[in-house]
N, C-alpha and C positions, 0 to 999 in steps of 0.2 A: 504494500500500500504506500502511496505517496503521501506527502505532507498535506496536499490538497484534500485527499480522501479522508485523512484523520480529522481535518477541520470540518468537513461536511458531516462526518459521523458525530463529532462533538456538538455541532449545531442541532442535529436531529435529536440526539439524546436530550439536550437541554430543552428543546421544544416540547418533547414528551413530558419531561419532568415538570415544566411550567404548566402544561395542560392538566396534569394530575393534581398539582398543588391548587390550581384555580378551581378544579372540581371539588376537592375536599373543602376548600374555603366556602364555596357556594352552598354545599350541603350543610355545613355547620355554621353558617352565617347567623342564623337566628339564635343559636346557643351563645355565640360570641357576643352578639349585641345584648342578650339578656344578662350575661355576666357583667358587661360594661355598665348597663343600666342599674343593675343591683349594686355595683360598686359606687356609682354616682348617688344612688338613694341612701346608702349607708354614710357617704360623705356628708350629704345634706342633713341626715339625722344627727351626726356628730356636731355639726355647726349649730343646728337648732338646739341641741341639748346644752351646748356651752352657753348660748344666749339665754335659754330658759332658766338654767341654774343660777346665772348671775342675777337675773330678774327676780327669781324666788328669794335669793339671799338678800337683795335690796329691800323687798317687801317685808321679809321676816316671817316669824311664826315658828312653830315646832318643826322638827325634822320631817315628820310625816306630812305635815301641811305643805312644806316646801316641795317635797317630792311629788305630791298630788298636783300641786299648782304647776310645777315644771312639766309633768306628764301631760296635763291638760293643754298647756301651751304647745307642746310638741305635736300632740295629736291633731290639734286645730291647724297648725301650720302644715303638717303632712297632708291633711285633707285639702287645704287650700292649694298646695302644690300639685295635688293629684297623685300623690304617692300612696299606693295601697299595699296591703299584705305585709305591713310591718307589725311584728308581734310585740306584745307587751314586754316580753323578756328583752327584746332588742332595745326598746325604749328605756327600760330600767337599766340595762347595761350601759347605754349611752349617757344616762343621767349620772350613774356611778362614776364613770370615767371622767365626766366633766367636773363632778364634785372633787374627785381626787386631784385633778389638774388645778382647779381653783385653790384648793387647800395648799398644794405645793407652792403655787405662785404667791400666796398670801403669807407664807412663813416669814417671820422676821429674821432678817439676816443682819447680824451685828458686825459692824466693821471692826477689824482688829486694830488695836492701837500699835503704832510703830514702836519698836523696842529702842529705848535710848540707853546707851551705855553710860555708866556712871564714871568709871575710871578709864579714860582714854589717855594713852601716852601722848606727851607733848608733840612728839615727832609726827603723829598721825592726824593732828588737827590742822586743817587748812587755814592758812593765814592770809589776810588780804595783801594785795601787792602794795609795795611801799611807794615807789615813784615810777610811774609809767610815762615814757616820752614817746611821742609818735613822730616818725620821720626826723628824728634828731632835734626837735624843737623843745 
């Protein structure tokens, strides 16, 4: 076989592979889109939970009242966005994750005081310059 024949054979094999890949994609396209849409719905759920938890914290009340309020906000928003088939356990999980993230973000971080040495040798102390002349003036 010549080089030209090998090139034609490679092009033919690549064309068949491309056709097979396109067929598999076309057959599984609905599954791929469903997965993508499910991921987008969970992302929206997480963002809604974050906002709802912050709002519930602002309004106040007991822990159970805050959870119910946040859950109600999330369910209303999901309905408004047209997102269906989100289970209550997914909503509760998103609320729990948002609460944990909020608690971590609200922790007081105490700045550390710089350590000042008491007994520094004289040779290690920086002294100001005595007389600085610029350009011989």
